[in-house]
C-alpha positions as CSV (number, residue, x, y, z in Angstrom):
1,E,0.0,0.0,0.0
2,S,2.7,2.5,0.9
3,R,4.9,1.6,-2.0
4,R,2.1,2.1,-4.5
5,Y,1.4,5.5,-2.9
6,A,5.1,6.4,-3.1
7,D,5.3,5.4,-6.8
8,A,2.1,7.3,-7.7
9,A,3.3,10.4,-5.8
10,I,6.7,10.3,-7.6
11,V,5.0,10.1,-11.0
12,A,2.6,12.9,-10.1
13,I,5.3,15.2,-8.8
14,C,8.2,14.5,-11.1
15,S,6.5,14.0,-14.5
16,R,6.2,17.8,-14.9
17,W,7.7,19.0,-11.6
18,S,4.3,19.8,-10.0
19,G,4.6,21.7,-6.8
20,R,0.9,21.4,-6.3
21,A,1.1,17.7,-6.5
22,L,3.8,17.7,-3.8
23,V,1.9,20.1,-1.5
24,A,-1.3,18.2,-1.9
25,R,0.4,15.1,-0.7
26,G,2.5,16.8,2.0
27,S,2.0,16.4,5.7
28,A,1.3,19.5,7.8
29,A,4.9,19.4,9.1
30,F,6.3,19.0,5.5
31,N,4.2,21.9,4.2
32,D,5.3,24.1,7.1
33,Q,8.9,23.4,6.3
34,V,8.4,24.2,2.6
35,R,7.0,27.6,3.5
36,N,10.0,28.3,5.8
37,E,12.4,27.4,3.0
38,G,10.9,30.0,0.6
39,G,8.0,28.1,-0.8
40,I,7.5,25.4,-3.3
41,D,8.3,27.6,-6.3
42,A,11.9,28.2,-5.0
43,I,12.4,24.5,-4.5
44,F,11.0,23.5,-7.9
45,R,13.1,26.0,-9.8
46,R,16.1,23.9,-8.8
47,F,14.5,20.6,-9.6
48,S,12.9,21.7,-13.0
49,I,16.3,22.2,-14.7
50,M,16.4,18.4,-15.0
51,G,13.4,18.5,-17.3
52,P,10.4,16.2,-17.3
53,M,10.8,12.6,-16.0
54,R,11.1,10.0,-18.8
55,T,11.3,6.8,-16.8
56,F,11.8,5.5,-13.2
57,A,12.2,2.2,-11.5
58,D,9.7,1.1,-8.9
59,A,10.7,2.5,-5.5
60,T,12.3,0.2,-3.0
61,G,12.2,0.4,0.7
62,R,9.9,-0.5,3.6
63,A,7.2,0.5,6.0
64,R,7.6,0.4,9.8
65,I,5.2,0.4,12.7
66,A,6.4,2.0,16.0
67,L,4.4,1.4,19.2
68,L,4.5,4.6,21.3
69,A,4.5,4.8,25.1
70,D,1.0,6.3,25.1
71,G,-0.4,3.2,23.4
72,H,-0.7,4.7,19.9
73,S,1.2,3.6,16.9
74,L,3.2,5.5,14.3
75,V,3.4,4.0,10.7
76,T,6.1,5.4,8.5
77,A,7.7,4.3,5.2
78,N,10.9,5.2,3.3
79,Y,11.5,4.6,-0.3
80,V,14.2,5.4,-2.9
81,T,14.3,5.1,-6.7
82,R,16.4,6.2,-9.6
83,A,14.7,8.2,-12.4
84,Q,15.8,9.3,-15.8
85,F,14.9,12.9,-16.8
86,E,15.3,14.8,-20.0
87,N,18.6,16.4,-18.7
88,G,20.0,13.6,-16.6
89,D,19.4,11.0,-13.9
90,A,18.5,11.5,-10.3
91,Q,17.9,9.6,-7.1
92,I,14.6,10.3,-5.5
93,E,13.9,9.7,-1.8
94,I,10.5,9.9,-0.2
95,E,9.5,9.4,3.4
96,L,5.8,8.9,4.3
97,V,3.7,8.9,7.4
98,K,0.3,7.3,7.7
99,A,-2.2,9.9,8.9
100,A,-5.9,9.6,9.6
101,E,-6.6,10.7,6.0
102,G,-4.1,8.3,4.5
103,W,-0.4,8.5,3.5
104,K,1.3,11.9,3.6
105,I,4.8,13.0,2.6
106,L,7.2,13.8,5.4
107,R,10.3,14.3,3.3
108,F,11.0,14.5,-0.4
109,G,14.4,14.7,-1.9
110,V,15.9,14.7,-5.4
111,A,19.7,14.3,-5.9
112,P,21.0,14.5,-9.4
113,V,23.4,11.8,-10.4
114,L,26.6,13.3,-11.8
115,A,27.8,11.9,-15.1
116,P,30.9,9.6,-14.7
117,M,33.0,12.0,-16.9
118,Y,32.1,15.0,-14.7
119,R,33.0,13.1,-11.6
120,A,36.3,12.0,-13.1
121,A,37.1,15.6,-14.2
122,R,36.4,17.0,-10.7
123,G,38.7,14.4,-9.2
């Protein structure tokens, strides 16, 4: 269930770099952090230079259940995938939390994968 949500969220967000798709899926804590970092537009200006997503591999990772001292439980999930974009490849990491209304994003990261020639030139 959580992996299907992660895969669908990655496609919705990265296909055309949709900030709205990310905010709509974000937890309250995530959306507060985004506002503190200058808003979703500032974040997506950096991501969008990669161009639209062409392909991605199904995310890999797992969900966990933590039993809290107050008797409640906390369900989280972490996934990672590689994706190919118009202007290069990237690793995408997504962390989810299960809320009353369903899965929500706690953290979302995109790390471009440097081309081997660039890495070699930089030493």
